[in-house]
MIMAR-863931 format. One record per residue (C-alpha): x, y, z; residue in three letters. Coordinates in steps of 0.2 Angstrom, whole numbers, plus 2048, in hexadecimal, padded with zeros to 3 digits. Each point is the difference from the previous one (the first is absolute). Example, Ala and Ser with C-alpha at 12.3 -4.5 7.8 and 13.67 -1.06 7.14 Angstrom:
// residues 2
83E7EA827ALA8068117FDSER
***
This chain:
// residues 817
92E3ACE20MET7F380680EALA7EF8067FBGLY7FF813802ASN812805803ASP80780C7F3PRO80D7F87F4PRO812801805ARG80E8027F3SER80D7F4800ILE80D80D7FBPHE80680C80EPRO8018137FEGLN8118067FCPRO80A80980EALA7FE812801ALA81080B7FDPHE8058127FFSER80E80B7FCLEU8087FC810ASP8027EE7FBTHR80B8057F2PHE80A80D809SER8067F480ESER8127FC800LYS7FB7ED802ASP7F58007F0PHE8057F17F4ILE7F77FE7F0VAL8017ED800LYS7F87FF811GLU7F280C7FBPHE7FC7F67F1ILE8017F080AGLU7F380880DGLY7F48047F2LEU8027EE7F9SER7FD7F8811ASN7F080A802SER7F97F77F1CYS8007EF808VAL7EE7FA805PRO7FD801813SER7F97EF800THR8107F97FCGLY7F87F57F3ARG8087FD7F0THR7F87FC7EFGLY8057F57F3THR80880E7F6GLY807812801PHE7F380E802ASP8088117FAPRO7F180A805LYS804804812PRO8118057FATYR7F980B7F2ILE7F380980CARG80E80280ETHR80C8087F4PHE7F380A7F7GLU7FB807811ALA812803805ALA8038097EFLEU7F180C803ARG807804811ARG8118037F9LEU7F880C7F3LYS7F780980EGLU81080280ALEU8098067F0ASP7F380E7FELEU802805812ASP8138007FELEU7FF80B7F0SER7F680D809GLU80C80080FLYS80F8027F4GLU7F880E7F7SER7FC809810GLU8127FE806LEU8078067F0LYS7F6810801GLU806802812ARG8127FE7FAVAL7FE80D7F2ARG7F980C80CARG80E7FD80DALA80D8027F2GLU7F98117FBASN800805812GLU8127FA803HIS80680A7F0THR7F8810807LYS8087FD811THR8127FE7F8ILE7FD8107F6GLU7FB80A80FARG80F7F980ALEU80C8047F2GLY7FA812800ASP802801813GLN8127F97FEPHE80580C7F3ASN7FA80F80AGLN8097F9810ALA8107FF7F5LEU7FF8117FAALA7FD806812ASN80F7F7805PHE80B8087F3GLN7FA811804ARG8047FC813LEU8117F97FBASP8048107F6SER7FB80A80ETHR80B7F680CILE80F8017F5SER7FE8137FFASP7FF801813GLY8107F5802GLU80A80B7F5GLY7FA80F80AVAL8047F6810ALA8127FC7FAVAL8038127FCARG7F9805810ILE80B7F2809GLY8108067F7GLY7FC812804GLN7FE7FB812LEU8107F6800GLU80980E7F9GLN7F980C80DLEU8057F480DGLU8117FF7FALYS8018137FFGLN7F9801811ARG80D7F3806GLN80E8097F8ARG7F9810808ALA7FF7F8811ALA8127F97FDASP8068117FBALA7F880880FVAL8087F380BPHE8108027F7LEU7FF813802ILE7FC7FF812GLN80E7F4803CYS80C80B7F7TYR7FA80F80ATHR8027F7810GLU8117FA7FBPHE8068127FBSER7FB804812LYS8097F2807GLY7F17F6804ASP7FF7ED7FBTHR7F27FB80BSER7F37FD7F2ARG80B7F37F7LEU8067F9810GLU7EE7FC805ARG7FD7F87EFLEU8107F6801ARG7FC7F9812LYS7EE7FA7FCTHR8087EF7FBGLY7F57FE7F1ARG8097FB7F0THR7F580C7F5ASP80580F80CASP8127FB7FFSER8007FF7EDVAL7F7811800LYS80D80780CCYS80F7FA7F5ALA7F88077F0VAL7FD811809VAL812800807ALA8077FD7EEARG7F580E7F9GLN80680C80ELEU8127FB7FCSER7FD8057EDLEU7F7810805ILE80E80680CTHR80D7FC7F3LYS7F880A7F3ARG7FC80E80BMET812801806GLU8067FF7EEALA7F580D7FAALA80680C80EGLY7EF808802THR7FA806811GLY80B7FD80FASN80E7F57FBTHR8057FC812THR7EF7FB804GLN7FF7F57F0ALA8117F8805THR7FA7FD812ASN7F07F87F9THR8097F57F4ARG80C7FA80EILE7F17FD80BLEU7F77F67F3VAL8107F67FCGLU8027FC813ARG7ED7FB801PHE8037F57F0SER80F7F7807GLU7F77FD811SER7F17F97F7LEU80B7F57F5GLU80A7FA80FGLN7F17FC80AASP7F97F67F2LEU8107F77FELEU8017FC812ASN7EF7FA800GLN8037F57F1PHE8107F9808ASP7F77FC811ARG7F27F77F6ALA80D7F67F7TYR80A7FB80FLYS7F17FA80ALYS8007ED803GLN7F17FF7F4ASN80380E7F4SER7F180C7FFASP7FE8007EDTRP7F180C800ALA80B80E809VAL80F7FC7F5MET7F68027F0LYS7F780F806ALA811809805CYS8077FA7EFALA7F18077F7GLN802811809VAL8128017FDLEU7FE7FB7EETHR7F380E7FDASP80C80C80APHE8117FE7F8ASN7FE7F17F4GLY8047F380EGLY8138017FDASP803802813SER7F57F2806VAL8087F47F2ILE811806805GLN7FE7FC813ILE7F87F07FCPHE80E7FA7F4VAL80F80780AASN7FA7FA811GLN7FB7EF7FAHIS8087F280ASER8017F67F0PHE80D80C7F8PHE80A801811ILE8027ED800GLU8047FF7EDLEU80D80D801ASP8087F680EASN8007F17F4LEU80680A7F1ALA80F808809THR8067F0808GLY8117F87FBASP8007F47F2ILE8087F0806ALA8097F87F1GLN7FE7EF806GLU7F67F07FAGLY7FE7F77EFGLU7F980F7F7VAL80F80B803TRP80C7F17FBGLU7F67FE7F0ARG7FE8127FBLEU8128037F9PRO8027EE7FAASP7FD8017EDPRO7FF7ED7FEASP7F17FE80BVAL7EE8057FDGLU7FB811807PRO7FB7FD812PRO7F180C800GLY7FB80E80CVAL80C80480EGLU7F87F9811PRO7FE810809SER7F98097F1LEU7F47F27FEASP7FA801812THR7FF8127FFPHE7F47FF7F0ILE7F57F3808ARG7FE80B810GLU7FB80E7F4ILE7F47F57F7ARG7F77FB810THR800811808THR7FA8097F1ILE7F27F47FDILE7FB801812GLY801813801GLU7F68047F1SER7EF7FE808PRO80680C80EVAL80380D7F3ILE7EF7FD7F8ALA7F7802810ARG80980F807ALA80180C7F0PHE7F48077F5PRO80C7FE7F1HIS8097F0803PRO8097FF7EFASP809810804LYS8067FA811VAL8047EF7F9LEU80A8087F2GLY80A80A80DARG8037F180BPHE8067F67F1LEU80B80E7FAGLN809801811ARG8017ED800LEU80A8007F0PHE80A810801GLN8067FD811GLN7FE7EE807SER8027F57F1ILE80D80B7F8GLN80B800810GLN7FF7ED801LYS8037FD7EEMET80F80C800GLU8087F780FALA7FE7EF7F7VAL8078067F0LEU80F808808GLN8047F0809ALA7FE7F67F0ALA80B80D7F7ALA80E7FE80CSER8017EE7FALEU7FF8027EDSER7F78087F2GLY7F77EF7FDLEU7FA7FF812ALA7F98127FEPHE7F77FC7F0LEU7F97F0807ARG7FA809810ALA7F980F7F5LEU7F67F37F5HIS7F97F780EALA7FB810809ALA7F88067F1LYS7F67F07FDASN7FB7FF813SER7FA812801ILE7F77FF7F0SER7F77F1806SER7FB80A810LEU7F980E7F5VAL7F67F47F5GLU7F97F8810GLU7FB811807PHE7F78037EFLYS7F77EF800ASN7FC802813HIS7F78107FDGLY805807812LEU7F380C805THR7F47FA7F2GLU8037ED804HIS7FB7F57F8PRO7FF80B7F1GLY80E8067F5PRO80B80E806LEU7FA8127FBSER8098087F2SER80880E80BALA8087F480CTHR8057F47F2THR80980F7F8LEU809804811VAL8067EE801LEU8078007EEGLU808811802GLN8087FC810ASN8067EF7F9LEU8088087F1GLU80880E80BGLU8077F380CLEU80A7F77F2PHE80380F7F5HIS812804807PRO8057EE7FCTYR7F77FE7EFLEU8008117F8ALA80A8037F0GLY80F7F57FETHR8047FD812ALA7F97EF801TYR8077F97F0ILE811807804GLU7FF7F6811LYS7FC7F17F6GLU80E8027F4LYS80D80480EASN7FA7F080ASER8027F57F0LEU8118087FCGLU8067FD812THR7FA7EE800LEU8077FC7EFTYR810808804SER8017F7811GLY7FD7EF7F7LEU80D8047F2LEU80D80880CLEU80C7F1800LYS7FC7FD7EEPHE8058117FBASN80F80180CLEU8077F07F8HIS7FF8077EEHIS806811806SER8107F8808ARG8057F77F0LYS8118067FALYS7FF80A7F1ARG80B7FC7F1TYR81080A7FFGLN8068087F0GLY7EF7FE7F7LEU8018027EDGLY7F38087F5TYR7F57F17FFILE8007FD813ASP7FC813803ARG7F27FE7F4LEU7F97F1809LYS802809811MET7F680F7F9ALA7F27F47FCTHR8007FB813GLN800811807LYS7ED802802VAL7FF7F080BSER81080480ASER7F9811804GLU7EF7F9805ALA8097F380BARG80B80D809ASP7F180B803LYS7F77F1808ALA80E7FC80BILE801812806ASN7ED800803LYS8007F180BILE80E80680BMET7F8811802GLU7EF7F9804SER7F87FA810ASP8047EE7FBILE8138047FFGLY7FF807812LYS7F37F3807SER8047F380CARG7F07F67FCSER8027EE7FCASP7F48027F1VAL80C80C7F8PHE80F7F5805THR7F87F27F8ARG7FB80A7F1LEU8128067FCMET8077EF804GLY80C80880DVAL8067F680EASP7F7805810LYS81080080ALYS80780D7F4ASP7F180A801ASN801803812ASN80E80C800SER80680E7F7ASP8077F57F2LYS7F08037F6ASN80A8077F2ARG8037FB7EELEU8127FB803SER7FB7F480EASP7F37F77F6ILE8077F07F8GLU7FA7F97F0THR8027F07F6THR7FE7FA7EEASP7EF7FA805ALA7FB811805ASP8038067EFGLY7F57F37F7GLN7EE8027FBLEU7F37F880BCYS7EE7FD7FAVAL7FA800812ASP806811802SER7F88067F0ALA7EF7F8806LYS80280A811ARG8038107F6MET7F07FD7F6LEU7F67FB80FARG805811809TRP7FC8097F0MET7EF7F87FFALA7FC804812GLU8058127FDALA7F58017F0VAL7F17F9809GLY80280C80EARG80180F7F4SER7F07FA7F8LEU7F7803810GLU80980F807LEU80280A7F0SER7F28087F6PRO7FB7F67F0ALA80680E7F5SER8127FE806ASP8017ED7FDTHR8088027EFPRO80D80B806LYS8037F5810ASP8027F07F5VAL80C8097F5LEU80B80580FALA7FF7EE806ALA8057FA7EELEU80F80C800THR8067FB811LEU7FE7ED7FBLEU80A8027F0LEU80D80B809GLU8047F280DHIS7FB7F07F9MET8068047EEARG80F80C802LYS8067FC811ILE7FD7EE801TYR7FE7F77EFLEU80C80B7F6GLU80D80180DTHR8007ED801ALA8007FE7EDLEU80D80D7FEASP80B7F780CALA7FD7F07F7ALA8058087EFILE810806809ASP8037EF807ALA7FF7F87EEALA81080A7FCGLU80B7F2805GLN8107F97F8SER7FC7F17F5PRO8117F8805LYS7FA7FA811ALA7EF7F7802GLU7F380E802PRO7F6802810ASP7EE7FF7FALEU7F8804811ALA7FB8117F9PHE7F57F77F3PHE7F57FA80ELEU7F9812802GLU7F67FE7F0VAL7F37F4807LYS7FB80B80FPRO80180F7F5ALA7F47F97F4THR7F47FA80ESER801811808ILE7FD8097F0MET7F17F57FDHIS7F9803811LEU8038137FFMET7F88027EFPHE7F17F5805ILE7FD80B80FPHE8028107F6ILE7F47FB7F2ASN7F37F880CTHR80180B810ALA8068117FALEU7FD8057EEILE7ED7FC802PRO7FE80C80ELEU80580E7F4ALA7F27FD7F4ASN7F7810805THR80F80A7F9SER8057FB7EELEU81080B801THR8077F8810ILE7FB7EF7FAARG80A8037EFARG80F80680AGLU7FF7F180BMET7FF7F47F2THR80F8087F7ILE80A7FF810ALA7FC7EE802THR8047FB7EEASN81080A801THR8057F7810SER7FC7EF7F9LEU80A8037F0THR80F80680ASER8007F180CLEU7FD7F47F2GLU80F8077F7SER80B7FE80FLYS7FB7EF803ILE8037FC7EDASN811808802GLN8047F580FVAL7FB7F17F7ILE80A8047F0GLN80F80580ALYS7FF7F0809THR7FF7F67F0ILE80F80A7F9ASP80A7FD810LEU7FC7ED7FFILE8057FF7EELEU81080A803SER8057F380DHIS7FB7F27F5ILE80C8087F3THR80D80080DTHR7FE7EE805LEU8007FB7EDLEU8108097FDSER8087F480CLYS7FD7F27F4GLN8107F87FBLYS8047FE7EELYS8047EE803GLN7EF7FC808ASP7F97FB7EFPHE8117F97F9ARG8057F380DPRO8107F77FCLYS7FB7F0809ASP7F17F67F8ASP7FC7F9811ASP7ED7FD800VAL7FF806812SER8058117FBLEU7F18017F3THR7F37FC80DTHR80380F80BLEU7FB8127FDARG80E80D7FFTHR80480A810PRO7FA8107F8THR7EF7F87FCCYS7FF7FB812THR803811807SER7F48087F4VAL7F37F3805LEU803803812LEU7FF8137FEPHE7F07FF7F6LEU7F87F480DGLU80380D80DLYS7FA80E7F4THR7F07F67FDTHR7FD7FE813THR802812803VAL7F58057F1ALA7F27F5806ARG801809811GLU8018117F8ALA7F38007F3VAL7F17F57FBASP7F37FF7F3GLY80380A7F0ALA80F809807ASN8087EF803LEU7FC7FA7EFGLU8078107F8TYR8107FE80BPHE8037EE7FBLEU7FC8037EEALA80C80F7FFGLU80D7F780ALEU7FE7F07F5GLY8018097F0GLY810809806GLY8087F0806PHE7FD7F77F0ARG80880F7F6THR80F7FE80BLEU8017ED7FEILE7FF8027EDLEU80E80D800GLU80A7F680CHIS8017F07F5PHE80680A7F1LYS81080280ALYS8067EE802TYR8067F27F5GLN7F87F0804VAL8067EE7FDASN7F67F0801ALA8027FE812ALA7FD813804GLY7F07FF7F6ALA7F97F480CLEU80580C80EMET7F880E7F7LEU7F07F77FETHR8007FC812LYS802812805ASP7F28067F4VAL7F57F2806GLY802805811ALA7FC8127FBTYR7F17FA7F7TYR7F97F680FGLU80380F80CLEU7F680C7F4VAL7F27F37FDARG7FE800813GLY7FB8127FFTRP7F07FB7F6LYS80180F7F5VAL7F97FB7EFGLY80980D7F6VAL8117F9805LEU7FC7EE7FCASN8028017EDGLU80F80C801SER8097F480BPHE7FB7F17F6GLU8098097F1ALA80F80280CLEU8017EE804ARG7FE7FB7EDGLU80F80C7FCILE80A7F780EALA7FC7EF7F8ASN8078067F0LEU8117FE808PHE7FD7ED803VAL7F77FC7F0VAL80A7F67F3SER80580A7F0PRO7F57F47F5ALA7F080380BALA804813801LEU7F78057F0LYS7F07F7805ASP801807812ARG8018127F9LEU7F07FD7F6ARG7F67F880EASP7F9806811GLY801812806VAL8108047F7LEU7F68017F0VAL7FB811806LYS812806803VAL8098077F1LYS8107F57FBPRO80C80F801HIS7FC802812LEU8047EE804LEU8108017F7LYS80880A80FALA7FD7F080ATYR8047F37F4LEU8118087FBCYS8057FC813LYS7FF7EE7FDARG8127F87FFGLU7FB7F67F1ASP7F880F7F7TYR80D7FF7F1VAL8057EF801SER7EF7F8800ALA7FA80C7F2GLY7F380980BILE8068107F8GLU7FA7FA7EFLYS7EF7FB808ILE7FD811808VAL8068097F0SER7F37F77F6ALA7F280480CLEU805812801VAL8008017EDILE
***
């Protein structure tokens, strides 16, 4: 170490720091401690042999003292800041209280101001109302003065004041002129009626006012017409004139001139009054009941389309030209319905009516649907309010005119009577030759009591049939030359082209008097069309009465005139002599009669009676009539079947009566004779085979089974009684069994279960004639004959030739005891 230099510490002084050191954003504690530690390293860079803590102690002690100094400084500053904050908070509180008092004072001042303003507004409103009233009074006074001046001048014959007002060309002046003229007219009429003052002068004044009013009205109408007829219509002038005339006299004159002189109606009237050409497919199909309704008549359809296009295009014109377009449009539509559409529709309906009632009804139905669609389209289009819905006033006009248009055709019972007359005419035309055939049948001469009673039961259907014939000949069908009605009546076209269209000239055949299912289907189809049409044209409240009328008409023609006539004829035809082979052609009527009955009652129960649900009384009446008709027809069909069975059995009895006594007692024992059936059996079999063929054509199902069961039962009874009458030897017994076997095979082919057992017993009874006497006792105790009482079998066994000689009498007597 140098001689006089002061000693230097090997430990450096710690770095100085202040509060700014710790308030810096970049201050890191770890780096701060490392900085203090680095300052403890000796500056010479020498290192000792061991760790010396003293520099670190001194350095950190100095740093700790500095931190305490900084802490004291910081505490003093914090105390000073807290004091300043406390003083600032006190000052802020005082400021808030002062501002609150000022706000409350300002609010009170505002409320006082608002109250003052409100009182002033009420006063202003009252003043304004008074001023308005005074203005009205002043205006009325001015108007009164002006009116008095005008009246005074008019009473002197001077119209210059109103003339000047009228000629200004301003709409307001024209309106005022019209109002004054109307008021002057009222005043002059009252003055003249009162009789005060100079009556002559009052009359002259009234006449002058009326002339001026007429002149004013005519000028406005001419002005409106000129504006409308311009190439580009002057809508402003038209609307101004219409407004003045509306204020003057309600606008009826301007509406009238607009509607009456409209080219649209002139063109429509020409279309409406044109001739109806009855040509084309529609006119061919209209009177034909066997084709679907053809729809709207072509000229009427064209007419309606023209109306639709023009009205929709004209409605904006009405909206622009009139202050109250709904009123004008209502008048326009009223004229359209009450004149143009009505004329056209009447022409079409008259042309259709000249063909037939059906053509008229179809044309009426199509017209109603088409015009109703037009009305609905107008409602949906909105016309003057397009695209919104139509106004209620115009809608009411449309609905009223639509109802009035068809009221003459649909009111009361007019429509349903036309439907009834049309159906009666069609039914009568279809059944004309059928009724003529049955009416021309010769009546029996010298009728006894039973026959007269039977004819009395047929009186109702005969009267109905005669009525139908007269109706068809008096109707348009009877006088028509139309191919439709010629085909409908089944009359030859060549006979219908001359004056031979009379009852006596119409030829009929047996086929014309027979029932036809296709004819019944046509009748039901016509009825269905009429009922469907009535549901659309008649009010819903009339539906029960309408379907009752339809049911009555259907039962009158299909039951009485058609079915009962044919069934009564079949019953009459069953009254044949059993000696000759009967003609069973009448029995063939049963099957179509059954089918027609089935169709008719299905139609009634599904299509007519449900429509009367809204009226329990009418529904009950319809049900009773239907059930009564069903019972009556079933009774007649059963009667036909029973009489047929009786007739067949009677003829079989006749055939059996031709059995020779020697058929079952042949003298010759030739075997070839025993292999053949008797001629009587052959004839019975042939007749029964024919009968079975006819029966299968005439009836089916349960009716066929019932018929064969009844016939088989009666036939068995006849055979049993028949064999009681003849003596049988050994060879004849073989022929008898052959006959019975043939009968058994025939009946078994009918496949009626109830007959099999009974005819099995018949065959066993026949076998009793061929069984040896020794085996007879066992035979009677076995098989189906066990169920037969022995005394009943005795009547057959006693016909055996060996009944006494072989001791059969003793065997039977023992069994009977």
